[in-house]
C-alpha positions as CSV (number, residue, x, y, z in Angstrom):
1,M,38.9,31.1,-9.0
2,T,40.1,34.4,-10.4
3,D,43.7,35.6,-9.8
4,A,42.3,38.5,-7.7
5,L,40.4,36.0,-5.4
6,D,43.5,33.6,-5.3
7,T,45.5,36.7,-4.1
8,L,43.0,37.6,-1.5
9,R,42.8,34.0,-0.3
10,Q,46.7,33.9,0.1
11,A,46.7,37.2,1.8
12,L,43.8,36.3,4.2
13,G,45.5,32.9,4.9
14,A,48.8,34.7,5.9
15,Y,47.0,36.7,8.7
16,H,48.3,35.5,12.1
17,D,45.4,35.3,14.5
18,P,46.4,36.2,18.1
19,Y,43.8,33.9,19.6
20,L,44.4,30.9,17.4
21,G,48.1,31.4,17.8
22,Q,48.6,30.5,14.0
23,T,47.7,31.9,10.6
24,L,44.4,31.3,9.1
25,L,45.9,29.1,6.5
26,E,47.5,26.9,9.2
27,A,44.2,26.7,11.0
28,R,42.4,25.9,7.8
29,A,39.9,28.6,8.8
30,V,39.0,30.1,5.3
31,R,35.8,28.2,4.3
32,G,34.6,30.5,1.7
33,L,35.5,33.6,-0.3
34,E,33.5,35.3,-3.1
35,Q,33.0,38.9,-4.4
36,R,29.4,39.8,-4.9
37,G,27.3,42.9,-4.6
38,G,30.3,45.1,-4.2
39,R,31.5,43.2,-1.1
40,L,34.0,40.6,-0.4
41,H,32.2,37.8,1.5
42,V,34.5,35.7,3.8
43,A,33.4,32.7,5.7
44,L,35.7,31.7,8.5
45,E,35.5,28.8,10.9
46,L,37.7,29.2,14.0
47,G,38.5,26.8,16.5
48,I,37.6,29.1,19.2
49,P,34.2,30.5,20.5
50,V,33.7,33.6,18.3
51,G,31.2,35.7,20.5
52,D,31.8,39.3,19.6
53,Y,35.0,38.8,17.9
54,G,33.7,39.7,14.3
55,A,34.3,43.4,14.5
56,E,37.8,43.1,16.0
57,L,38.7,40.5,13.5
58,G,37.2,42.4,10.6
59,A,39.3,45.6,11.5
60,A,42.4,43.4,11.8
61,L,41.8,41.7,8.5
62,E,41.1,45.1,6.7
63,A,44.4,46.4,8.1
64,H,46.4,43.3,7.3
65,L,45.1,43.5,3.6
66,A,46.0,47.1,3.4
67,S,49.4,46.5,4.7
68,A,49.9,43.7,2.2
69,G,48.9,46.1,-0.6
70,V,45.8,43.9,-1.6
71,A,43.0,46.0,-3.1
72,H,39.6,44.7,-2.3
73,E,35.9,45.5,-1.7
74,P,34.6,46.0,1.8
75,L,34.6,42.9,3.9
76,E,31.5,40.9,4.9
77,L,32.5,38.4,7.5
78,R,30.6,35.2,8.5
79,L,32.3,33.7,11.5
80,S,31.6,30.4,13.1
81,G,33.5,28.8,16.0
82,T,33.6,25.1,16.7
83,I,35.2,23.5,19.6
84,V,34.9,19.7,20.6
85,A,35.1,18.5,24.1
86,H,35.7,14.9,25.1
87,G,35.4,13.7,28.6
88,R,36.3,10.3,30.1
89,S,36.5,8.6,33.3
90,V,40.0,7.4,33.9
91,K,39.3,5.2,36.9
92,I,36.5,4.9,39.4
93,G,37.2,3.2,42.8
94,S,35.0,2.7,45.9
95,Q,35.7,6.3,47.2
96,L,37.6,8.2,44.6
97,G,37.1,8.7,40.8
98,F,39.6,10.3,38.3
99,A,38.4,11.9,35.1
100,E,39.8,14.0,32.4
101,A,38.7,16.1,29.4
102,D,40.3,17.5,26.3
103,V,38.9,20.5,24.3
104,T,40.1,20.7,20.6
105,D,39.5,22.7,17.5
106,P,37.9,21.0,14.4
107,G,41.5,20.1,13.2
108,G,42.2,18.2,16.4
109,R,44.6,20.8,17.9
110,L,44.5,20.7,21.7
111,L,43.0,23.9,23.1
112,A,42.5,22.9,26.8
113,K,43.0,19.8,29.1
114,A,41.5,19.2,32.5
115,H,42.0,16.5,35.1
116,S,39.7,16.0,38.1
117,T,39.6,13.9,41.3
118,L,36.1,13.1,42.3
119,S,34.5,11.7,45.5
120,V,32.3,8.7,44.9
121,T,29.2,8.6,46.9
122,R,26.5,6.0,47.2
123,E,23.0,6.9,46.4
124,R,20.6,6.8,49.4
125,Q,18.0,4.2,49.6
126,Q,14.5,5.6,50.0
127,S,12.6,4.0,52.9
């Protein structure tokens, strides 16, 4: 990797994302970085659903790089968002059941946790 790309990778990694609550480096979000066709192609994998976040993040990264004094070509972002949900039954009794679920990012950082008390019903017999 060239010195210019190393500088860009470090500057991008230092960006503190408000939704992740950490820098892109801490989140291990920078998956690819290359200069081609007069553009800087950046591939990010965020541990959140990305939806329409691309335009907002692109503008924030442009401003971040400018404030860091890093010269670069226009950004071309490719975002992916991966979250993992794990659900499990904790205990099932004759009338009540208890379940819980965790939602994590690809690095295993906990994003959400849920607990539930459920009513256990019996299936009706067909006559």
